Backbone as CSV, one residue per row, in Angstrom:
resi,resn,N_x,N_y,N_z,CA_x,CA_y,CA_z,C_x,C_y,C_z
1,UNK,-33.067,-41.400,5.449,-31.941,-41.409,7.085,-33.084,-41.402,8.251
2,UNK,-34.799,-40.873,7.819,-35.244,-40.979,9.035,-35.360,-42.439,9.838
3,UNK,-35.031,-43.943,9.111,-35.159,-44.892,10.016,-33.814,-44.587,10.862
4,UNK,-32.788,-44.388,10.467,-32.048,-44.401,10.718,-31.773,-43.665,12.099
5,UNK,-31.881,-42.796,12.189,-31.917,-41.798,13.407,-33.154,-42.371,14.288
6,UNK,-33.631,-43.271,14.024,-35.223,-43.710,14.371,-34.116,-44.915,15.172
7,UNK,-33.543,-45.869,14.507,-32.829,-46.758,15.460,-32.035,-45.917,15.997
8,UNK,-31.143,-45.009,15.721,-30.476,-44.425,16.718,-31.013,-44.225,18.602
9,UNK,-32.406,-43.513,18.214,-33.268,-43.258,19.701,-33.267,-44.706,20.009
10,UNK,-33.807,-45.543,19.685,-34.508,-46.626,20.252,-32.858,-47.651,20.657
11,UNK,-31.445,-47.303,20.083,-30.305,-47.477,20.635,-30.125,-47.100,21.678
12,UNK,-30.304,-46.269,21.624,-30.354,-45.342,23.184,-31.234,-45.762,24.428
13,UNK,-31.824,-45.651,24.018,-33.374,-46.002,24.817,-32.959,-47.509,25.543
14,UNK,-32.569,-48.092,24.664,-32.396,-49.685,24.771,-30.735,-49.190,25.874
15,UNK,-29.702,-48.823,25.953,-28.924,-48.560,27.130,-29.232,-48.118,28.278
16,UNK,-30.483,-47.043,28.001,-30.861,-46.650,29.502,-31.708,-48.349,30.458
17,UNK,-31.984,-48.444,29.392,-33.149,-49.891,30.009,-32.320,-50.869,30.217
18,UNK,-30.943,-51.071,29.780,-30.005,-52.123,30.713,-29.561,-51.319,32.110
19,UNK,-29.675,-50.526,32.087,-29.233,-49.879,33.950,-30.743,-49.847,34.387
20,UNK,-31.669,-49.355,33.790,-32.690,-49.098,34.125,-34.299,-49.701,33.254
21,UNK,-34.304,-50.927,33.930,-35.545,-51.867,33.017,-36.629,-51.187,33.468
22,UNK,-37.475,-51.502,32.410,-39.477,-50.582,32.472,-40.250,-51.729,32.592
23,UNK,-40.725,-51.729,33.492,-42.039,-53.045,33.986,-42.711,-52.944,32.798
24,UNK,-43.290,-53.951,32.346,-43.698,-54.327,31.196,-45.168,-54.211,31.344
25,UNK,-45.896,-53.709,30.850,-47.746,-52.739,30.884,-48.512,-53.868,30.100
26,UNK,-47.793,-55.098,29.547,-48.515,-55.747,28.554,-48.024,-57.350,28.743
27,UNK,-48.551,-58.518,28.022,-47.842,-59.487,28.153,-47.419,-60.351,26.983
28,UNK,-47.544,-59.128,26.180,-46.275,-60.117,24.911,-44.918,-59.378,24.768
29,UNK,-44.298,-60.031,25.498,-42.643,-59.405,24.960,-42.482,-60.511,24.359
30,UNK,-41.162,-59.148,23.438,-40.515,-60.316,22.115,-39.142,-60.204,23.157
31,UNK,-38.364,-61.607,22.932,-36.577,-61.277,23.706,-36.057,-61.466,22.363
32,UNK,-34.839,-61.055,21.936,-33.545,-61.655,21.169,-32.719,-61.917,21.674
33,UNK,-32.123,-63.312,21.500,-31.036,-63.937,21.634,-30.179,-63.617,21.105
34,UNK,-29.031,-62.847,21.014,-27.501,-62.434,20.186,-26.481,-63.390,20.757
35,UNK,-26.246,-64.558,20.199,-25.140,-65.301,20.750,-23.643,-64.789,19.456
36,UNK,-23.035,-64.036,20.542,-21.874,-64.084,19.192,-20.620,-64.142,20.050
37,UNK,-19.842,-63.544,18.942,-18.098,-64.193,19.497,-17.779,-63.846,21.156
38,UNK,-18.329,-62.295,20.902,-17.673,-61.873,22.199,-18.269,-60.853,23.196
39,UNK,-19.178,-61.528,22.903,-20.757,-61.299,23.641,-21.766,-61.719,23.129
40,UNK,-22.574,-62.514,24.482,-23.910,-62.908,24.615,-24.942,-61.636,25.056
41,UNK,-26.012,-60.807,24.356,-26.856,-60.201,24.506,-28.350,-60.978,24.307
42,UNK,-28.768,-60.587,25.539,-30.310,-60.442,25.316,-31.374,-58.810,25.891
43,UNK,-31.677,-58.847,24.273,-32.804,-57.518,24.631,-34.227,-57.950,24.694
44,UNK,-34.818,-57.445,25.071,-36.434,-57.287,25.660,-37.170,-56.459,25.029
45,UNK,-38.176,-56.204,24.087,-38.812,-55.469,23.783,-40.502,-55.728,24.099
46,UNK,-41.526,-54.814,23.790,-42.504,-54.859,24.169,-43.587,-55.390,22.678
47,UNK,-44.446,-55.045,21.894,-45.160,-55.679,21.256,-45.272,-54.535,20.050
48,UNK,-45.160,-53.347,20.891,-44.617,-51.921,19.928,-43.431,-51.742,19.691
49,UNK,-42.173,-52.316,20.203,-40.901,-52.192,19.859,-40.286,-51.707,20.733
50,UNK,-41.382,-51.070,21.991,-40.735,-50.619,22.710,-38.914,-51.356,24.008
51,UNK,-38.068,-50.570,23.248,-36.927,-51.157,24.850,-37.449,-51.854,26.520
52,UNK,-37.346,-52.246,27.015,-37.601,-52.876,28.120,-36.547,-52.756,29.219
53,UNK,-36.242,-53.844,28.738,-34.510,-54.524,29.765,-33.748,-55.423,28.845
54,UNK,-32.464,-54.975,29.044,-31.119,-56.349,28.067,-30.113,-56.376,29.209
55,UNK,-29.371,-57.136,28.670,-28.598,-57.752,29.421,-27.495,-58.179,28.504
56,UNK,-26.217,-58.263,29.238,-24.785,-58.602,27.743,-24.134,-59.561,29.156
57,UNK,-23.113,-60.169,28.759,-21.951,-60.410,29.167,-21.101,-60.717,28.473
58,UNK,-19.808,-60.539,28.601,-18.063,-60.690,28.076,-18.343,-62.863,27.772
59,UNK,-18.326,-63.199,26.837,-18.370,-65.125,26.605,-17.410,-65.269,25.684
60,UNK,-16.701,-66.555,25.071,-15.842,-67.031,24.640,-16.604,-68.466,24.159
61,UNK,-17.778,-68.647,23.708,-18.445,-69.771,23.873,-18.269,-70.314,22.269
62,UNK,-18.858,-69.259,21.530,-18.788,-69.562,20.388,-17.643,-68.532,19.210
63,UNK,-17.310,-69.235,17.944,-16.385,-69.131,17.633,-17.204,-69.429,15.868
64,UNK,-16.840,-67.791,15.547,-17.305,-67.944,14.052,-18.973,-68.468,13.877
65,UNK,-19.400,-67.737,14.188,-20.674,-68.913,14.240,-20.931,-69.850,14.660
66,UNK,-20.063,-70.775,15.374,-20.290,-72.349,15.705,-19.866,-71.666,17.354
67,UNK,-21.295,-72.885,17.790,-20.747,-73.120,19.703,-19.816,-74.035,19.753
68,UNK,-18.930,-73.812,20.333,-18.129,-74.085,21.210,-17.865,-74.916,22.513
69,UNK,-18.682,-74.240,23.170,-18.805,-75.142,24.758,-20.186,-74.574,24.643
70,UNK,-20.987,-75.842,24.218,-22.259,-75.574,24.199,-22.733,-75.761,25.716
71,UNK,-22.149,-76.370,26.654,-22.796,-76.006,28.551,-22.506,-74.583,28.321
72,UNK,-21.573,-74.014,28.441,-21.044,-73.111,29.115,-21.660,-72.093,28.395
73,UNK,-22.533,-72.459,26.722,-23.589,-71.043,26.399,-24.723,-70.936,26.769
74,UNK,-24.968,-72.380,27.098,-26.673,-72.311,28.155,-26.513,-71.791,29.294
75,UNK,-25.517,-72.154,30.056,-25.407,-71.415,31.547,-25.536,-69.876,31.362
76,UNK,-24.553,-69.154,30.730,-25.114,-67.900,30.470,-26.194,-66.994,30.218
77,UNK,-26.332,-67.712,28.708,-28.594,-67.312,28.343,-29.107,-67.861,29.576
78,UNK,-29.658,-68.899,30.382,-30.012,-69.089,30.967,-29.829,-67.825,32.627
79,UNK,-28.691,-67.976,32.871,-28.178,-66.815,33.868,-28.913,-65.523,33.378
80,UNK,-28.596,-64.458,31.867,-28.997,-63.513,31.773,-30.572,-63.984,31.739
81,UNK,-31.115,-64.777,31.556,-33.110,-64.862,31.248,-33.378,-64.542,32.684
82,UNK,-32.754,-64.924,33.670,-33.604,-64.970,34.916,-32.897,-63.843,35.378
83,UNK,-31.919,-63.488,35.563,-31.279,-61.773,35.461,-32.931,-61.025,35.060
84,UNK,-33.253,-60.742,34.175,-34.167,-60.310,33.221,-35.657,-60.465,33.994
85,UNK,-35.708,-61.637,34.633,-37.122,-62.081,34.493,-36.937,-61.371,36.063
86,UNK,-36.085,-61.148,36.957,-35.833,-60.680,38.490,-36.459,-59.133,37.983
87,UNK,-35.640,-58.764,36.888,-35.430,-57.544,36.703,-36.992,-56.957,36.708
88,UNK,-37.995,-57.774,35.443,-39.142,-57.384,34.795,-40.439,-58.106,35.700
89,UNK,-39.853,-58.609,36.520,-41.012,-59.301,37.294,-41.677,-60.275,36.857
90,UNK,-41.319,-60.479,35.760,-42.375,-61.776,34.355,-41.583,-63.322,33.868
91,UNK,-42.496,-63.797,33.419,-41.391,-64.728,32.865,-41.179,-64.563,31.447
92,UNK,-40.025,-64.782,30.710,-39.975,-64.720,29.241,-40.006,-66.294,28.805
93,UNK,-40.957,-65.982,28.173,-41.526,-67.658,27.551,-40.352,-67.513,25.757
94,UNK,-41.001,-66.438,25.359,-40.414,-66.575,23.815,-39.832,-65.988,23.592
95,UNK,-38.460,-66.268,22.539,-37.239,-65.731,21.733,-37.218,-66.060,20.414
96,UNK,-36.501,-65.435,19.710,-35.757,-65.468,17.985,-34.331,-65.082,18.858
97,UNK,-34.071,-65.287,17.889,-31.628,-65.744,17.554,-31.427,-65.900,16.305
98,UNK,-30.421,-65.737,16.200,-29.806,-65.318,14.806,-28.961,-65.978,14.373
99,UNK,-27.892,-66.532,13.357,-27.128,-66.704,12.893,-26.381,-66.309,11.968
100,UNK,-24.780,-66.004,11.952,-24.135,-65.442,10.706,-24.678,-66.321,9.434
101,UNK,-24.835,-65.274,7.848,-24.619,-65.602,6.716,-23.885,-66.943,6.384
102,UNK,-24.634,-67.973,5.891,-24.256,-68.961,5.214,-23.422,-70.175,6.518
103,UNK,-24.390,-69.906,7.896,-24.271,-71.206,8.788,-24.995,-72.076,8.322
104,UNK,-24.281,-73.344,8.447,-24.786,-74.381,8.174,-26.419,-74.974,8.640
105,UNK,-26.729,-75.935,7.762,-28.427,-76.525,8.469,-27.628,-76.861,10.678
106,UNK,-26.777,-77.382,10.841,-26.411,-78.228,11.858,-26.032,-76.969,12.495
107,UNK,-25.354,-76.222,12.407,-24.854,-74.897,13.560,-26.151,-74.264,13.158
108,UNK,-26.669,-73.509,12.990,-28.354,-73.805,12.995,-29.162,-74.422,14.315
109,UNK,-28.704,-75.721,14.383,-30.316,-76.395,15.023,-29.245,-75.913,16.316
110,UNK,-27.918,-76.019,16.416,-27.152,-76.303,17.385,-27.596,-74.274,18.242
111,UNK,-27.433,-73.393,17.867,-27.641,-72.074,18.505,-28.934,-72.436,18.471
112,UNK,-30.312,-72.746,17.805,-31.421,-72.650,18.341,-31.123,-74.020,19.912
113,UNK,-30.901,-74.897,19.706,-31.384,-76.003,20.735,-30.286,-74.752,22.537
114,UNK,-29.307,-74.451,21.871,-28.874,-73.698,23.671,-29.604,-72.311,23.624
115,UNK,-30.591,-72.082,22.976,-31.454,-70.986,23.922,-32.881,-71.801,24.308
116,UNK,-33.589,-73.210,23.996,-34.634,-73.733,23.662,-33.619,-74.101,25.139
117,UNK,-32.720,-75.292,25.513,-32.404,-75.187,27.105,-32.259,-74.414,27.854
118,UNK,-31.847,-72.986,27.295,-32.213,-71.957,28.701,-33.562,-72.005,28.779
119,UNK,-34.492,-72.099,28.053,-35.680,-72.013,28.778,-36.646,-71.401,27.919
120,UNK,-36.215,-71.116,26.777,-37.162,-70.507,25.914,-37.623,-71.585,25.079
121,UNK,-38.698,-71.021,24.610,-39.451,-71.240,22.995,-38.967,-70.628,22.071
122,UNK,-38.386,-71.205,21.089,-37.493,-70.224,19.862,-38.739,-70.325,18.574
123,UNK,-38.921,-69.341,18.827,-40.079,-68.544,17.462,-39.318,-68.467,16.397
124,UNK,-38.315,-68.090,16.435,-37.897,-67.745,14.779,-36.461,-67.415,14.977
125,UNK,-35.593,-68.282,13.833,-34.137,-68.284,13.414,-33.766,-67.321,12.511
126,UNK,-32.682,-66.342,12.430,-32.978,-65.131,11.045,-31.381,-64.949,11.111
127,UNK,-30.770,-64.881,9.666,-29.698,-64.381,9.687,-29.132,-62.864,10.244
128,UNK,-28.034,-62.681,10.600,-27.807,-62.044,11.697,-27.595,-60.600,10.904
129,UNK,-27.246,-59.962,9.671,-27.569,-59.311,8.916,-29.041,-58.458,8.707
130,UNK,-29.818,-59.503,8.606,-31.167,-59.039,8.152,-31.915,-58.726,9.239
131,UNK,-31.477,-59.522,10.626,-32.288,-59.108,11.527,-31.922,-57.627,11.985
132,UNK,-30.670,-57.374,11.756,-30.130,-56.078,12.456,-31.101,-54.853,11.562
133,UNK,-31.120,-55.403,10.122,-32.150,-53.937,9.264,-33.621,-54.469,9.659
134,UNK,-34.268,-54.964,10.501,-35.655,-55.453,11.465,-35.282,-53.539,12.084
135,UNK,-34.478,-53.317,12.728,-34.491,-51.813,13.242,-33.235,-51.247,12.455
136,UNK,-32.979,-51.161,10.853,-32.564,-50.311,10.962,-33.091,-49.352,9.573
137,UNK,-33.977,-50.447,8.682,-35.233,-50.290,7.863,-34.339,-49.613,6.477
138,UNK,-33.203,-50.344,6.125,-32.794,-49.715,4.917,-33.572,-50.472,3.645
139,UNK,-33.875,-49.608,2.760,-34.644,-50.263,1.466,-33.557,-50.032,0.603
140,UNK,-32.280,-49.600,0.706,-31.239,-49.265,-1.039,-30.008,-49.271,0.242
141,UNK,-29.423,-50.352,0.346,-27.485,-49.818,0.710,-27.623,-51.750,1.081
142,UNK,-26.311,-51.698,1.831,-25.793,-52.959,2.608,-25.768,-52.902,4.415
143,UNK,-25.901,-53.784,4.442,-25.927,-54.123,6.084,-24.436,-54.911,6.340
144,UNK,-23.360,-54.278,7.100,-22.486,-54.872,7.298,-22.265,-54.949,8.673
145,UNK,-22.130,-56.884,9.194,-22.226,-56.686,10.881,-21.012,-57.525,10.559
146,UNK,-19.592,-56.672,11.594,-18.638,-56.852,12.424,-18.792,-57.861,12.959
147,UNK,-18.691,-58.914,13.297,-18.325,-59.412,14.510,-17.626,-60.138,15.596
148,UNK,-17.498,-60.710,16.534,-15.948,-61.018,16.747,-15.178,-62.185,15.739
149,UNK,-15.903,-62.987,14.936,-15.469,-63.938,13.850,-14.953,-63.916,12.445
150,UNK,-16.346,-62.745,11.826,-16.649,-63.331,10.998,-17.270,-61.456,10.900
151,UNK,-17.414,-61.242,8.917,-17.997,-59.670,8.676,-18.936,-60.272,7.570
152,UNK,-20.180,-59.989,7.861,-21.291,-60.794,7.195,-21.861,-58.880,6.090
153,UNK,-22.503,-59.770,4.806,-23.216,-58.613,4.398,-24.131,-58.700,3.345
154,UNK,-24.843,-58.214,3.692,-26.543,-58.235,3.627,-26.949,-57.059,2.118
155,UNK,-26.910,-57.324,1.086,-27.599,-56.166,0.681,-28.889,-56.159,-0.032
156,UNK,-29.399,-54.857,0.359,-30.757,-54.457,0.608,-31.393,-54.037,-1.039
157,UNK,-32.483,-54.901,-1.554,-33.162,-53.527,-2.629,-34.262,-53.403,-2.572
158,UNK,-34.733,-52.379,-2.414,-36.120,-51.686,-2.316,-36.819,-52.995,-0.802
159,UNK,-35.914,-52.943,0.295,-36.300,-53.649,1.331,-36.407,-54.569,1.106
160,UNK,-36.125,-55.586,0.440,-35.249,-57.067,0.075,-33.911,-57.176,-0.041
161,UNK,-33.764,-58.409,0.947,-32.562,-58.618,0.665,-31.938,-59.417,-0.687
162,UNK,-31.065,-58.782,-1.144,-30.524,-59.570,-2.373,-29.965,-60.667,-2.462
163,UNK,-28.809,-60.495,-1.806,-27.316,-60.428,-1.440,-26.913,-61.306,0.454
164,UNK,-26.454,-62.440,0.346,-26.183,-62.202,1.779,-24.318,-62.851,1.338
165,UNK,-23.792,-62.469,2.381,-22.176,-62.851,2.295,-21.665,-63.073,3.404
166,UNK,-20.262,-64.076,4.228,-19.934,-64.095,5.161,-18.486,-64.670,4.895
167,UNK,-17.549,-63.567,5.523,-15.917,-63.826,5.812,-15.513,-63.759,6.855
168,UNK,-14.692,-64.609,7.119,-13.592,-64.612,8.730,-13.284,-63.352,7.881
169,UNK,-12.734,-62.231,9.664,-11.907,-61.323,9.616,-12.958,-60.633,10.842
170,UNK,-12.483,-60.544,11.912,-13.427,-59.573,12.986,-12.666,-59.285,14.275
171,UNK,-13.200,-58.966,15.235,-12.899,-58.837,16.555,-11.795,-59.677,16.840
172,UNK,-12.210,-60.686,16.628,-10.609,-62.218,17.011,-9.611,-61.324,16.404
173,UNK,-9.566,-61.094,15.322,-8.211,-60.709,14.446,-8.042,-59.528,15.131
174,UNK,-8.539,-58.415,15.130,-8.247,-57.110,15.783,-7.520,-57.840,17.298
175,UNK,-7.904,-58.469,18.258,-7.581,-58.999,19.666,-5.439,-59.649,19.021
176,UNK,-5.976,-60.275,18.011,-4.394,-61.125,17.353,-3.641,-60.644,17.273
177,UNK,-3.989,-59.129,16.349,-3.235,-58.516,15.513,-2.373,-57.596,16.682
178,UNK,-3.537,-57.040,17.789,-3.221,-56.213,19.194,-1.875,-57.016,19.465
179,UNK,-2.524,-58.224,20.295,-1.627,-59.143,21.255,0.075,-59.412,20.666
180,UNK,-0.490,-59.134,19.415,1.456,-59.614,18.925,1.810,-57.990,18.787
181,UNK,1.225,-56.902,18.747,2.036,-56.222,18.195,2.245,-55.608,19.801
182,UNK,1.785,-55.711,20.634,1.896,-55.070,22.163,2.870,-56.155,22.991
183,UNK,2.958,-57.413,22.567,3.403,-58.918,23.555,2.915,-59.130,24.697
184,UNK,1.162,-58.963,24.555,0.655,-59.499,25.581,-0.029,-60.499,24.973
185,UNK,-0.998,-60.703,26.124,-1.706,-62.024,26.097,-3.082,-61.879,25.387
186,UNK,-3.833,-62.619,24.468,-4.940,-62.683,23.329,-5.937,-61.987,24.495
187,UNK,-6.048,-62.433,25.423,-7.136,-62.062,26.536,-6.989,-60.698,27.353
188,UNK,-5.591,-59.987,27.236,-5.526,-58.965,27.508,-5.911,-57.818,26.493
189,UNK,-5.221,-58.574,25.448,-5.269,-57.219,24.275,-7.036,-57.263,24.072
190,UNK,-7.932,-58.713,24.204,-9.433,-58.877,24.135,-10.454,-57.223,24.925
191,UNK,-9.493,-57.668,26.180,-9.888,-56.026,27.355,-9.281,-54.680,26.674
192,UNK,-7.998,-54.508,26.139,-7.267,-53.237,25.857,-8.011,-52.582,25.040
193,UNK,-8.398,-53.770,23.614,-9.114,-52.915,22.335,-10.688,-52.528,22.997
194,UNK,-11.461,-52.734,23.980,-12.231,-52.057,24.477,-11.998,-50.724,25.182
195,UNK,-11.155,-50.579,25.111,-10.615,-49.232,26.020,-11.013,-47.667,25.292
196,UNK,-11.734,-47.134,24.723,-12.057,-46.253,23.802,-10.858,-44.978,24.104
197,UNK,-10.213,-44.755,25.138,-9.360,-43.448,25.155,-8.165,-44.341,24.916
198,UNK,-7.974,-45.641,24.180,-6.700,-45.776,23.527,-7.046,-45.871,22.138
199,UNK,-7.838,-46.368,21.561,-8.005,-46.392,20.323,-7.048,-45.915,19.461
200,UNK,-7.125,-44.384,19.903,-6.000,-43.614,18.993,-4.712,-43.878,18.628
201,UNK,-4.276,-44.762,19.987,-3.047,-45.452,19.767,-3.286,-46.260,19.657
202,UNK,-4.298,-46.941,18.877,-4.156,-48.661,18.527,-4.105,-48.544,17.399
203,UNK,-4.623,-47.278,16.416,-5.196,-47.372,15.240,-4.122,-47.472,14.158
204,UNK,-3.137,-47.330,14.217,-1.499,-47.884,13.607,-1.353,-49.377,12.941
205,UNK,-1.802,-49.764,14.272,-1.614,-51.205,14.364,-2.659,-52.219,13.646
206,UNK,-4.037,-51.356,14.313,-5.433,-52.033,13.484,-5.605,-51.746,12.223
207,UNK,-5.068,-50.839,11.850,-5.916,-50.092,10.733,-5.618,-51.456,9.525
208,UNK,-4.512,-51.882,9.402,-4.293,-53.088,8.111,-5.467,-54.047,8.201
209,UNK,-6.151,-54.208,9.250,-7.426,-55.629,9.547,-8.821,-54.458,8.946
210,UNK,-9.106,-53.542,9.603,-10.100,-52.502,8.935,-10.252,-52.398,7.414
211,UNK,-8.749,-52.104,7.147,-8.567,-51.966,5.694,-9.132,-53.585,4.799
212,UNK,-8.631,-54.876,5.627,-9.281,-56.269,5.393,-10.536,-56.372,5.386
213,UNK,-11.428,-55.654,6.271,-12.752,-55.460,6.685,-13.571,-55.166,5.037
214,UNK,-12.670,-53.947,4.987,-13.178,-53.307,4.017,-12.837,-53.778,2.321
215,UNK,-12.049,-54.785,2.690,-11.423,-55.345,1.032,-12.521,-56.549,0.999
216,UNK,-13.568,-57.120,2.253,-14.406,-57.607,2.145,-15.557,-57.726,1.663
217,UNK,-16.105,-56.284,1.933,-17.090,-55.637,1.535,-17.306,-55.388,0.442
218,UNK,-16.246,-54.431,0.105,-15.576,-54.587,-1.247,-15.919,-55.709,-2.663
219,UNK,-15.722,-56.688,-1.861,-15.444,-57.617,-2.799,-17.287,-58.804,-3.262
220,UNK,-18.270,-58.487,-1.511,-19.277,-59.062,-1.652,-20.141,-57.721,-2.149
221,UNK,-19.714,-56.712,-2.259,-20.880,-55.719,-2.938,-20.663,-55.579,-4.307
222,UNK,-19.674,-56.032,-5.421,-19.111,-55.633,-6.505,-20.699,-56.225,-6.996
223,UNK,-20.618,-55.947,-8.529,-21.550,-55.987,-9.090,-23.012,-55.096,-8.466
224,UNK,-23.222,-54.513,-7.762,-24.246,-54.348,-7.030,-24.356,-52.566,-7.107
225,UNK,-25.258,-51.570,-7.134,-25.461,-50.768,-7.022,-26.050,-50.294,-5.387
226,UNK,-24.821,-50.051,-4.602,-25.163,-49.975,-2.962,-24.605,-48.289,-2.979
227,UNK,-25.821,-47.828,-2.169,-25.859,-46.286,-2.288,-25.340,-46.283,-1.295
228,UNK,-24.958,-47.038,0.321,-24.793,-46.595,1.640,-24.531,-48.307,2.179
229,UNK,-23.971,-47.685,3.323,-23.339,-48.652,3.749,-23.269,-48.652,5.070
230,UNK,-23.741,-49.857,6.287,-24.228,-49.615,7.616,-23.388,-50.420,8.530
231,UNK,-23.235,-50.036,9.442,-22.327,-51.219,10.087,-22.738,-51.266,11.185
232,UNK,-22.829,-52.706,11.829,-23.362,-52.950,13.166,-22.488,-54.118,13.340
233,UNK,-22.652,-54.433,15.071,-22.084,-55.177,15.237,-20.974,-54.250,16.778
234,UNK,-20.345,-55.372,17.462,-20.006,-55.095,18.577,-18.411,-54.342,17.654
235,UNK,-17.323,-55.498,17.002,-16.320,-54.898,16.458,-15.838,-53.350,16.100
236,UNK,-17.159,-53.310,15.283,-17.594,-51.992,14.750,-17.715,-50.773,16.126
237,UNK,-18.015,-51.286,17.179,-17.691,-49.532,18.266,-16.074,-49.280,17.998
238,UNK,-14.902,-49.759,17.520,-13.948,-49.316,17.616,-13.990,-47.557,16.845
239,UNK,-13.391,-46.746,17.151,-13.513,-45.403,16.773,-12.954,-45.050,15.380
240,UNK,-13.737,-44.285,14.989,-13.591,-43.825,13.799,-13.484,-45.367,12.619
241,UNK,-13.738,-46.240,12.649,-13.815,-47.709,11.264,-14.513,-47.089,10.554
242,UNK,-15.419,-46.539,10.453,-16.798,-46.221,9.674,-15.949,-45.283,8.547
243,UNK,-14.741,-43.925,9.340,-14.110,-42.999,8.241,-13.191,-43.718,7.331
244,UNK,-12.447,-45.181,7.985,-11.745,-45.479,7.218,-12.433,-46.342,5.758
245,UNK,-13.150,-47.501,6.400,-14.418,-47.932,5.299,-14.620,-47.336,4.831
246,UNK,-15.323,-46.258,4.804,-15.741,-45.398,3.807,-14.968,-44.649,2.552
247,UNK,-13.456,-44.607,3.376,-12.599,-43.851,2.391,-11.941,-45.146,1.647
248,UNK,-11.909,-46.731,2.153,-11.524,-47.533,0.891,-12.612,-47.783,-0.165
249,UNK,-13.674,-47.848,0.587,-14.873,-48.097,-0.351,-15.393,-47.612,-1.259
250,UNK,-15.151,-46.193,-0.752,-15.683,-45.073,-1.484,-17.184,-44.939,-1.674
251,UNK,-17.999,-45.868,-0.584,-19.429,-45.806,-0.698,-19.611,-44.682,1.297
252,UNK,-20.756,-43.776,1.227,-21.262,-42.888,2.779,-21.103,-44.775,3.498
253,UNK,-21.140,-44.334,4.537,-20.632,-45.227,5.722,-21.317,-44.706,6.911
254,UNK,-22.550,-45.391,7.176,-22.837,-45.328,8.315,-22.686,-45.981,9.859
255,UNK,-22.794,-45.584,11.162,-22.572,-46.301,12.232,-23.675,-46.156,12.871
256,UNK,-24.383,-46.542,13.857,-25.338,-46.658,15.110,-24.116,-45.809,16.502
257,UNK,-24.356,-45.744,17.113,-23.856,-44.708,18.362,-23.229,-45.732,18.686
258,UNK,-24.513,-46.807,18.982,-23.827,-48.145,19.738,-24.289,-49.364,19.056
259,UNK,-23.206,-49.825,17.990,-23.432,-50.499,17.354,-23.257,-52.329,17.331
260,UNK,-23.210,-52.071,18.486,-22.956,-53.462,19.191,-24.940,-54.199,19.567
261,UNK,-25.437,-53.236,19.554,-27.669,-53.804,20.083,-28.001,-53.870,18.709
262,UNK,-27.443,-53.037,17.692,-28.726,-52.892,16.737,-29.117,-54.657,16.324
263,UNK,-28.314,-55.269,16.344,-28.853,-56.530,16.047,-29.348,-57.352,17.316
264,UNK,-29.048,-57.425,18.250,-30.037,-57.906,19.438,-31.592,-57.582,19.509
265,UNK,-31.662,-56.244,18.803,-32.705,-55.487,18.987,-33.905,-56.210,17.712
266,UNK,-33.299,-56.001,16.363,-33.417,-56.144,15.794,-34.421,-57.905,15.887
267,UNK,-32.985,-58.650,16.351,-33.620,-59.878,16.655,-35.187,-60.302,17.565
268,UNK,-34.768,-59.111,18.258,-36.182,-58.785,19.193,-37.264,-58.927,18.974
269,UNK,-37.558,-58.020,17.640,-38.267,-57.350,16.956,-39.157,-58.572,16.265
270,UNK,-38.263,-59.877,15.718,-38.735,-61.025,14.823,-39.441,-61.730,15.858
271,UNK,-39.287,-61.223,17.340,-40.127,-62.429,18.259,-41.497,-62.942,18.075
272,UNK,-41.538,-63.968,17.532,-43.387,-64.049,17.021,-43.705,-64.584,18.104
273,UNK,-45.125,-64.042,18.903,-45.386,-64.377,19.922,-47.246,-64.181,19.275
274,UNK,-47.706,-65.263,19.901,-49.547,-65.177,19.872,-49.835,-64.160,20.458
C-alpha cells in the first residue's frame, strides 16, 4: 500500500498546483491530456514526476471514448494549454494522451489528432487503466476506471497487464437515472450529482447503477486471482461508491481521495521528452 499512499500525496499536491501553479526549474515538462466524457483534464509534471500545474473543464465533446465534437475538443484543449502556458511562463510542447480499453485504431487516431491540433507533439498514446497504474504502481490487482461513459478494467500480475476490458456504464448512466428520478433535465442531473452534500440523498436511486458497475467488474475479473481493486475516474468521486463495490465483489476496494486526477497524472508520467 506504500505506492497507493504515494499516489494520494501526488494527487493532493496536484490539486494544490491547480490553484497555485509552480514555475518549472527545468526544461523537460511532461503533459498529460485526458479527454474524458465529462471532463477534459491537463496535467503538467516535471521530469521527476512532481506536479507543477493543472487545468480542467467540464465538456461533452467525447462520448464512450469517441470524439463527437472534433472542433469543440480542439478548442477546449487549446484554451487549457494556453491557460497553463501563461501560468507557467513557458510553452508546453509535448504531451501524452490515453484512450478507453478496446478503442478502435480510427478512434485512437482521432484522439491523437485532437491533441496535435491543439498544438502538442503527441509522444505516446496508451489505455486509461494502464496510465492510471503508472501512478498507482499496482503489482497484483485491478484498476477500475469508471468514466463518463464506460467502465474499464485492467488486471495486473507482477506489475504487468494480463487483461484489459471495457463496457458501457458510467457517469452518463448515473445522470440519466438521476434525471428520471428527479424529473429534471440530463444537464441539471449532471450538475446535481457533483454536489457531494446530496450524495446520501441520491444513493438509493443510484445504488443499482453502482451495482451494475460491480457486476461488470466481477465479469471481467472472473478466472483471475485479483487481490485488490483500485477505483479511478471522475464517476468514482461518488461518496462511498467503493464500499458498495467491495460488498458486491467481495474484494478489498480502494479509492484515492480524488480519483478524477489519477489517470491524467499517470498519462503525464508517460509523456516522452528527449
